[in-house]
C-alpha positions as CSV (number, residue, x, y, z in Angstrom):
1,M,2.1,-16.3,-8.9
2,N,5.8,-15.1,-9.6
3,I,7.5,-11.8,-8.5
4,I,10.6,-10.6,-9.7
5,L,13.1,-8.9,-6.5
6,D,16.7,-7.9,-6.9
7,N,16.8,-9.6,-10.2
8,H,15.6,-12.9,-8.7
9,D,12.3,-14.9,-9.5
10,F,10.2,-15.8,-7.0
11,K,7.3,-17.9,-6.2
12,V,4.7,-16.4,-4.2
13,V,3.4,-19.3,-1.4
14,D,1.0,-16.8,0.4
15,T,1.1,-13.6,1.8
16,K,0.3,-12.6,5.7
17,E,-1.7,-8.9,4.6
18,K,-1.0,-6.5,7.5
19,I,0.6,-6.6,10.5
20,T,-0.2,-3.2,12.5
21,I,2.7,-1.1,14.1
22,A,1.6,0.0,17.4
23,D,3.6,2.6,19.6
24,S,5.0,0.0,21.6
25,F,6.9,-1.2,18.9
26,V,8.6,1.9,17.4
27,V,12.0,3.5,18.4
28,R,11.9,6.0,21.3
29,Q,11.9,9.2,18.4
30,N,8.9,8.3,16.8
31,K,6.7,7.5,19.9
32,I,3.5,8.9,20.7
33,G,3.4,7.9,24.2
34,G,5.8,7.2,26.9
35,G,8.4,4.6,27.5
36,N,11.4,3.5,25.2
37,G,10.1,0.9,22.9
38,E,10.1,-2.8,22.6
39,A,11.9,-4.6,20.2
40,K,9.2,-7.4,19.8
41,L,6.9,-7.5,16.9
42,Y,3.3,-9.3,17.2
43,I,2.5,-10.9,14.4
44,G,-0.6,-12.7,15.1
45,Q,-2.5,-15.2,17.3
46,D,-1.4,-18.7,18.1
47,V,-3.6,-20.2,15.7
48,Q,-3.0,-22.7,12.3
49,E,-3.4,-20.0,10.2
50,T,-0.1,-18.0,11.7
51,R,1.8,-21.2,12.2
52,S,1.1,-22.6,8.7
53,F,2.7,-19.3,7.3
54,F,5.5,-18.4,9.7
55,G,6.3,-22.1,11.3
56,N,6.1,-24.5,14.5
57,N,6.7,-23.2,17.9
58,G,10.3,-22.1,18.1
59,F,10.5,-20.8,14.5
60,A,13.6,-18.9,13.0
61,I,12.9,-17.6,9.2
62,P,15.2,-16.0,6.7
63,C,13.8,-12.5,5.7
64,F,14.7,-9.5,3.7
65,L,13.9,-5.8,2.5
66,I,14.2,-4.4,-0.5
67,K,16.1,-0.7,-0.5
68,S,13.8,0.5,-3.3
69,D,10.8,-0.1,-1.3
70,L,12.1,1.6,1.9
71,Q,12.9,4.6,-0.4
72,K,9.1,4.7,-1.8
73,Y,7.8,4.3,1.9
74,L,10.1,7.2,2.7
75,E,8.5,9.5,0.2
76,E,4.9,8.2,1.3
77,T,5.5,9.0,4.8
78,K,7.5,12.5,3.9
79,V,4.3,14.4,4.4
80,E,3.7,13.0,8.0
81,Y,7.0,13.7,9.2
82,L,6.8,17.3,7.7
83,K,3.1,18.0,9.2
84,P,2.6,15.3,11.2
85,E,-1.2,14.2,12.0
86,Q,-0.3,12.5,15.3
87,P,1.1,14.2,18.2
88,Y,4.8,12.7,18.4
89,I,6.4,13.3,21.3
90,N,9.4,14.5,19.3
91,K,7.6,16.2,16.9
92,E,9.6,19.4,16.6
93,N,12.3,17.0,15.1
94,L,10.6,14.9,12.3
95,P,12.0,16.7,9.3
96,N,15.4,16.2,10.6
97,L,14.8,12.6,11.2
98,W,13.5,12.1,7.7
99,N,16.4,13.6,6.3
100,E,18.9,11.0,8.3
101,R,17.0,8.5,7.7
102,K,17.0,8.9,3.7
103,K,20.8,9.2,3.5
104,K,21.0,6.0,5.7
105,I,18.6,4.0,3.2
106,D,20.2,5.4,0.1
107,A,23.3,3.8,1.3
108,L,21.9,0.1,1.9
109,P,22.4,-2.8,-0.4
110,E,19.4,-3.5,-2.5
111,R,18.6,-6.5,-0.7
112,I,18.9,-6.6,3.1
113,D,18.9,-9.8,4.4
114,F,18.1,-10.7,8.2
115,E,16.6,-13.3,10.6
116,V,13.3,-13.3,12.8
117,V,13.1,-15.5,15.5
118,E,9.9,-16.5,17.4
119,Q,9.9,-15.4,21.5
120,T,8.7,-18.5,23.0
121,Q,9.5,-17.3,26.3
122,I,6.6,-15.0,26.3
123,A,3.7,-17.1,27.7
124,G,0.0,-16.5,25.9
125,P,-1.7,-16.7,22.8
126,R,-0.2,-14.3,20.9
127,V,2.8,-14.8,18.7
128,Y,5.8,-12.3,18.6
129,V,9.4,-12.3,16.8
130,N,12.3,-10.2,17.5
131,S,15.9,-9.6,15.6
132,T,19.1,-8.5,16.6
133,D,19.7,-7.8,12.8
134,Q,20.3,-4.4,11.0
135,A,17.3,-4.8,8.7
136,Y,14.6,-5.4,11.8
137,K,16.4,-2.4,13.2
138,I,15.9,0.0,10.2
139,I,11.8,-1.7,10.5
140,R,11.7,-0.1,14.2
141,E,13.7,3.2,12.8
142,L,11.3,3.8,9.9
143,S,7.7,2.5,11.1
144,L,5.3,5.5,12.4
145,P,2.5,4.0,14.9
146,N,-0.8,3.3,13.5
147,I,-0.1,4.8,10.0
148,T,3.0,2.1,9.0
149,F,1.5,-1.7,8.3
150,I,4.0,-4.5,7.4
151,S,2.8,-6.9,4.7
152,V,5.0,-10.0,4.7
153,V,4.8,-12.3,1.2
154,K,6.5,-16.2,2.0
155,L,8.5,-17.1,-1.1
156,L,10.3,-19.7,-2.8
157,D,13.4,-18.7,-4.5
158,E,15.1,-20.5,-8.2
159,N,16.4,-23.4,-5.6
160,G,13.4,-24.1,-3.4
161,K,14.0,-22.5,-0.4
162,L,11.5,-20.3,1.6
163,N,12.2,-16.8,2.2
164,Y,10.2,-14.0,3.6
165,Y,9.6,-10.8,1.8
166,F,8.8,-7.5,4.4
167,R,7.6,-4.6,3.2
168,L,6.4,-1.0,4.9
169,F,3.3,0.6,3.6
170,A,1.6,3.6,5.0
171,D,-2.3,4.0,5.7
172,Y,-3.9,7.2,6.6
173,F,-6.4,6.2,8.8
174,G,-8.1,4.2,6.1
175,E,-7.1,6.8,3.1
176,A,-4.2,6.0,0.6
177,E,-3.6,10.1,0.5
178,H,-2.3,12.1,3.6
179,P,-5.3,14.7,5.0
180,Y,-2.6,17.5,4.4
181,T,-1.7,16.3,0.6
182,I,-5.3,16.8,-0.2
183,E,-5.6,19.8,1.3
184,K,-2.7,21.8,-0.2
185,E,-4.2,20.1,-3.9
186,E,-7.4,22.0,-2.7
187,E,-5.7,25.4,-1.9
188,Q,-3.8,25.3,-4.9
189,I,-6.8,25.0,-7.1
190,E,-8.6,27.6,-5.1
191,E,-5.6,30.1,-5.6
192,T,-5.0,29.2,-9.4
193,I,-8.9,28.6,-10.7
194,D,-11.0,31.8,-10.9
195,D,-13.9,30.4,-12.3
196,K,-16.2,28.8,-9.4
197,L,-17.8,26.5,-11.4
198,E,-14.5,24.9,-12.7
199,R,-13.4,24.6,-9.1
200,T,-16.4,22.9,-8.0
201,Q,-16.3,20.2,-10.8
202,L,-12.3,19.7,-9.6
203,Y,-13.6,19.3,-6.1
204,R,-16.4,17.1,-6.9
205,A,-14.2,14.9,-9.7
206,R,-11.9,14.0,-6.2
207,I,-14.5,12.3,-4.4
208,G,-15.8,10.6,-8.2
209,Q,-19.0,12.9,-8.2
210,G,-20.3,15.9,-10.5
211,E,-19.3,16.2,-14.5
212,Y,-16.9,14.0,-14.0
213,R,-19.0,10.7,-12.6
214,K,-21.6,11.9,-15.2
215,N,-19.5,11.7,-18.2
216,L,-17.6,8.5,-17.0
217,L,-21.1,6.6,-16.6
218,A,-21.8,7.8,-20.3
219,L,-18.9,5.8,-21.2
220,C,-18.9,3.3,-18.6
221,P,-22.0,2.3,-17.4
222,F,-21.7,-0.7,-15.6
223,C,-18.8,-2.2,-14.0
224,P,-16.8,-4.2,-16.1
225,I,-15.8,-6.5,-13.9
226,T,-19.4,-7.5,-12.0
227,L,-21.5,-6.3,-14.9
228,V,-23.6,-4.6,-12.2
229,S,-25.1,-1.6,-14.1
230,D,-27.2,0.2,-11.0
231,D,-25.1,3.3,-10.9
232,R,-26.3,3.6,-7.2
233,L,-23.6,0.6,-6.7
234,L,-20.7,1.7,-8.7
235,I,-18.0,4.5,-7.8
236,A,-16.4,6.6,-10.1
237,S,-12.7,5.3,-10.2
238,H,-9.4,7.7,-10.9
239,I,-7.2,5.4,-12.7
240,K,-4.3,8.1,-12.2
241,P,-5.1,9.2,-8.7
242,W,-6.6,12.6,-8.3
243,V,-3.9,14.2,-6.1
244,A,-1.5,13.2,-8.9
245,S,-3.4,14.1,-11.7
246,N,-3.5,17.7,-13.6
247,D,-6.6,20.1,-13.9
248,I,-7.4,17.9,-17.0
249,E,-7.0,14.9,-15.7
250,K,-8.8,15.1,-12.5
251,I,-11.6,15.6,-14.7
252,D,-11.1,13.5,-17.5
253,P,-13.5,10.7,-18.2
254,L,-10.7,8.3,-19.9
255,N,-8.8,8.6,-16.1
256,G,-11.7,6.2,-14.9
257,F,-13.3,3.1,-14.5
258,M,-16.7,2.7,-12.9
259,L,-16.4,0.0,-10.3
260,T,-18.5,-1.8,-7.5
261,P,-17.1,-0.9,-4.1
262,T,-14.9,-3.9,-3.4
263,F,-13.1,-3.5,-6.5
264,D,-13.0,0.3,-6.5
265,R,-11.0,-0.2,-3.1
266,L,-8.6,-3.0,-4.7
267,F,-7.9,-1.0,-7.6
268,D,-7.5,2.4,-5.8
269,R,-5.2,0.8,-3.3
270,G,-3.1,-1.0,-5.7
271,F,-4.1,-4.5,-5.0
272,L,-5.5,-4.8,-8.8
273,S,-4.5,-3.5,-11.8
274,F,-4.8,-4.6,-15.8
275,T,-2.8,-4.7,-18.7
276,N,-3.5,-3.1,-22.2
277,D,-4.9,-6.3,-23.1
278,K,-7.8,-6.6,-20.5
279,K,-5.8,-9.0,-18.1
280,T,-5.6,-8.8,-14.4
281,I,-2.7,-8.0,-12.1
282,L,-2.9,-9.1,-9.0
283,S,-0.7,-7.7,-6.1
284,P,1.1,-10.4,-4.1
285,F,0.3,-8.2,-1.0
286,L,-3.2,-9.8,-0.7
287,S,-3.6,-13.6,0.2
288,N,-4.6,-15.9,-2.1
289,M,-7.5,-17.0,0.4
290,T,-8.6,-13.2,0.1
291,Y,-8.2,-13.1,-3.7
292,S,-10.0,-16.4,-3.9
293,K,-13.2,-15.3,-1.4
294,L,-13.5,-12.1,-3.8
295,G,-13.7,-14.3,-7.1
296,I,-10.7,-12.8,-8.8
297,S,-7.8,-14.3,-10.0
298,D,-4.4,-13.2,-11.9
299,N,-4.0,-13.3,-15.8
300,K,-8.1,-13.2,-16.0
301,I,-9.1,-11.4,-19.0
302,I,-11.7,-8.7,-18.5
303,S,-13.4,-8.6,-21.9
304,H,-15.6,-5.7,-20.9
305,L,-13.0,-3.5,-19.8
306,P,-12.9,0.0,-21.6
307,I,-9.2,0.0,-22.0
308,A,-9.0,2.5,-25.3
309,G,-7.6,5.9,-24.9
310,R,-6.8,4.8,-21.2
311,E,-3.2,3.3,-21.9
312,E,-1.4,6.0,-20.7
313,Y,-3.4,6.3,-17.5
314,M,-3.1,2.6,-17.0
315,E,0.7,2.5,-17.1
316,Y,0.6,5.2,-14.4
317,H,-1.6,2.8,-12.4
318,R,1.0,-0.3,-13.0
319,T,4.0,1.7,-12.3
320,E,3.1,3.9,-9.3
321,V,0.0,2.6,-7.9
322,L,0.2,-1.2,-8.0
323,K,1.8,-2.9,-5.0
324,K,4.1,-5.1,-6.7
């Protein structure tokens, strides 16, 4: 798999899928508990899998961030700054912090290089890294405990040199959307839709139920990837997410596929998408091993995928949902 970043072509070697950000790592302004925060970042247990990805004892590796990724992450987490779900010690100042950080990120170059070094002075089975570079400090400043996670993609550049691409993502306690975002969407429906039946249909469409599911099943009576047809095992997945859709798109059966739960999760979270000629597109932010275990590969033709009439929705999914 190859990806293009900052107009340069890279070959994806492997991926460290999810480094969860603890409260101990973030800067004091972002913390939930006490203390000033520690600069060291836990990246995994000292086992072969970690070593083969990052390097032998005492490694120092070249890394980078991409500005547009940071801007997207800030937009994804803006609602948490404005309507926090967690008891931050600096809760009242979070909206100001978001504005300050947005200005700081907007002023950066597109690629921000840094180096992380293993902290060999820390004994034990856990591997930690640290850095004094600006980009690493930005990671600590932008990260919100429990909500933020980091994926690291190990890359080979055009000269065969290893690079480690760090990217921040938000995960709202297992959901892609912030609870407040969904709540406001539902309030807007309540205020603008007079017909009770129509409101109910919109609410049920959010969780893939009601008329939306019934009409989608009529068009797609099986999962096009696994060919499973038992509707008890199928989820009505939106292509353009419910919260991003207008009232017509929310219940449009062409804005969806019937998928088995694993592939629904991959598609919903942006790890899997499709071209208009029915080929799979895999995100680089899951590892080769994970994709192999799931039995899915990049650029694979899904011949039963019902693309006709869904082209615009799929364009949105590839542009706004797919993690690339």
